[in-house]
Every structure is written in structure tokens, then in C-alpha cells.
C-alpha positions, -999 to 999 in steps of 0.1 A, spaced: -96 -102 107 -72 -70 114 -59 -55 80 -22 -35 85 -1 -16 60 31 2 67 60 26 40 88 12 64 109 31 37 137 9 44 125 -22 69 166 -26 82 164 11 92 124 12 113 139 -24 127 164 -5 150 132 18 157 113 1 174 92 -16 147 93 -52 166 73 -35 194 53 -20 170 46 -52 152 31 -69 182 12 -40 196 -7 -39 162 -17 -81 166 -22 -77 132 -34 -113 115 -23 -99 79 6 -71 82 22 -60 43 49 -43 49 64 -19 13 96 -6 -3 111 -29 20 148 -24 -4 161 -53 7 176 -85 -3 169 -123 2 192 -133 38 196 -90 40 173 -97 73 161 -120 96 129 -103 117 101 -142 121 75 -141 142 63 -157 168 22 -177 151 37 -157 121 48 -171 80 62 -144 59 59 -130 24 88 -116 3 91 -103 -32 131 -82 -38 137 -59 -62 162 -79 -89 180 -40 -79 193 -39 -51 184 -18 -24 150 -3 -39 112 -12 -36 107 -44 -17 72 -63 -8 61 -87 21 31 -94 42 37 -116 74 6 -133 82 -10 -154 109 -35 -176 86 -19 -194 59 -27 -191 19 -41 -212 -5 -10 -196 -27 9 -173 -28 19 -154 -62 47 -120 -67 45 -96 -97 15 -89 -119 18 -115 -148 35 -88 -169 77 -81 -177 79 -56 -175 66 -48 -144 80 -72 -127 114 -69 -122 110 -48 -88 93 -65 -62 64 -42 -57 35 -71 -61 23 -97 -37 -10 -116 -44 -22 -140 -10 -47 -164 -21 -72 -172 10 -103 -189 9 -127 -162 5 -108 -134 -12 -73 -127 -21 -53 -98 -2 -29 -78 -29 0 -56 -17 9 -29 -34 43 -7 -37 23 11 -68 61 27 -87 69 69 -87 61 87 -116 89 107 -106 103 144 -108 87 164 -138 64 138 -145 96 115 -162 79 80 -153 46 90 -156 44 73 -193 57 44 -174 30 43 -147 3 47 -164 14 15 -186 19 2 -149 -16 11 -136 -35 1 -170 -15 -39 -159 -25 -34 -129 -59 -32 -130 -63 -53 -154 -47 -77 -128 -70 -70 -104 -101 -72 -122 -93 -110 -127 -86 -121 -96 -121 -100 -87 -137 -124 -116 -135 -150 -89 -140 -136 -53 -129 -109 -34 -104 -90 -33 -88 -67 -6 -58 -46 -22 -36 -21 2 4 -7 1 13 31 -10 0 41 -44 15 75 -40 -13 95 -57 -34 116 -39 -71 108 -52 -95 137 -39 -83 173 -23 -91 164 2 -65 139 8 -33 163 5 -23 191 26 -22 215 2 -42 213 -36 -36 237 -54 0 240 -52 6 203 -62 -13 202 -89 7 183 -111 35 170 -89 35 137 -91 13 120 -65 -19 139 -75 -12 150 -111 -42 147 -136 -36 112 -153 -23 91 -119 -58 107 -98 -78 96 -134 -65 62 -125 -73 59 -99 -106 70 -108 -114 45 -129 -93 17 -109 -123 25 -86 -152 32 -110 -142 -10 -122 -153 -23 -96 -134 -14 -60 -141 9 -28 -116 30 -2 -120 16 24 -108 52 48 -130 74 27 -160 51 23 -160 47 63 -144 86 70 -160 109 40 -154 138 51 -123 130 82 -95 149 70 -59 124 77 -27 117 59 -4 85 56 27 103 46 53 131 53 73 146 36 110 151 53 115 183 43 109 213 61 93 197 91 60 186 73 59 166 96 52 185 123 34 207 106 11 179 91 18 189 59 7 156 52 -8 130 19 -30 103 22 -17 75 -6 -18 47 14 -47 28 11 -70 3 18 -96 -7 -14 -120 -37 -11 -143 -53 -39 -170 -38 -42 -186 -78 -36 -170 -71 0 -172 -44 9 -198 -46 33 -179 -70 59 -154 -35 64 -163 -36 103 -132 -5 105 -109 13 96 -78 37 112 -49 63 99 -22 56 128 -6 87 123 8 87 163 32 56 149 67 72 135 97 53 126 94 57 85 82 93 68 50 66 63 28 58 93 5 27 90 -32 20 82 -59 0 90 -84 -23 80 -110 -42 101 -128 -71 78 -162 -89 95 
């Protein structure tokens, strides 16, 4: 089965930049989106053979997630069951017969790390949620997790050390999540390869490939032997992120 994850940074915007053709060309079993920036009824974008599931933020034009799937889930749940964190449309979970698929848009710690404390609380609650799922069956987590875990995962680690997405606290929480029983599928298959999934719109960063790898597929250790392929589609434009891919046997 093929999984795609993409932070589209506004689905209506990317829909005008060839999203339908990209979607069809990637031909995924599950296509997960983050930062849809939508409310109910603001877009009519369905695809033959797919069902779709949506989680909208209370705040208009902000955050939001969606999943298109060829396979009807046993259940679909929005949020992580913690009211403090469940008003921004950040998580959708589909339960399939032999795994859970969790689509996440992790909060950004913001300039000068002013939202870092809230982010750390989110990280702890989200990890607890994932471990609860993993106690029942395998888990696949995908999305924009807003952290470059290792120095290899961004172009300029030294100058970004205390910036959002590369703080010691955020990286430490990713280390803790992985140590609790999850595998970074891209790094598992490509231990030394440098490839990025997000580029700032400033200073021609994408043209110069001054990027960060902050979009992930994490797979619970119980099913990591099913990882058959991973990719980062940096040839695909339309957002400041590019799609990332996982293939599971």
C-alpha cells in the first residue's frame, strides 16, 4: 500500500496549481494533507474511488487536516481526546484492520519559541495518544511534525540551533517518541542521504535547496519490517512543502 503525506499550505491555493493532476499521478492508497486552511463547505474536491475525512480548526483559515483513502476504515476519529489541543484540526486517525493511520500537523513553536511550552505539552499528550494506539495494533504516523530531528535534516544546523523546529526541546521530544517504539521510515532506509521536504519562501531557498526535512512517516516498531519504500518528492511544487511517501508491504 502506498501512503502520501503533504502539507499543502492552503488546499484552495494548491488546487489552483495542479493539485488534481498531482494527486492522480501519485495514485496513493492513502493521501494525507496538512494545513488545509478550510472550513466545512469551502471546497468541493473529491476523487473517484476515494472517501475523504476532514478535521477543521475552529479558527477560520488556519491549520486543518484531511485524508483521502481508497480503503474504508473501521473508524475515523478527530483529535487526541485532550480538549486543550483539539480545537485546531491537527489530527485525524483512521483505524484499519491491521494498523492505525494517524495524520498530524504538529504545532509550530513560533518566533522566539514563544509557543514552546504549549508545544511541549502537545508533544507529551500526542505521544501518550500514540502509545495507547500502539498497544492495540501497528501505527503509521504521518505529517508535518515541525522538527528537523538531526543535523543532517536541515541545511544550516549551526545557525538554526535555537530556532523553532530545531530547538533542543523539540528535537528531544522526537528522540523520546522514537525511543518509545517508533521508526523514522525515511532515515531507516536512507541513513546518510540528504533530502529536504520544506523550504522557506524567503531568499530563493528552494532554488538554492536551503531546506529542512520536517515531514515524516513514523512506523511503530511492531510493523517496521513491512516498510518497502520511502521517498521525498522534491520535484513536486505547489506548496512550500513537498509530498513524502511510504510504501508498506
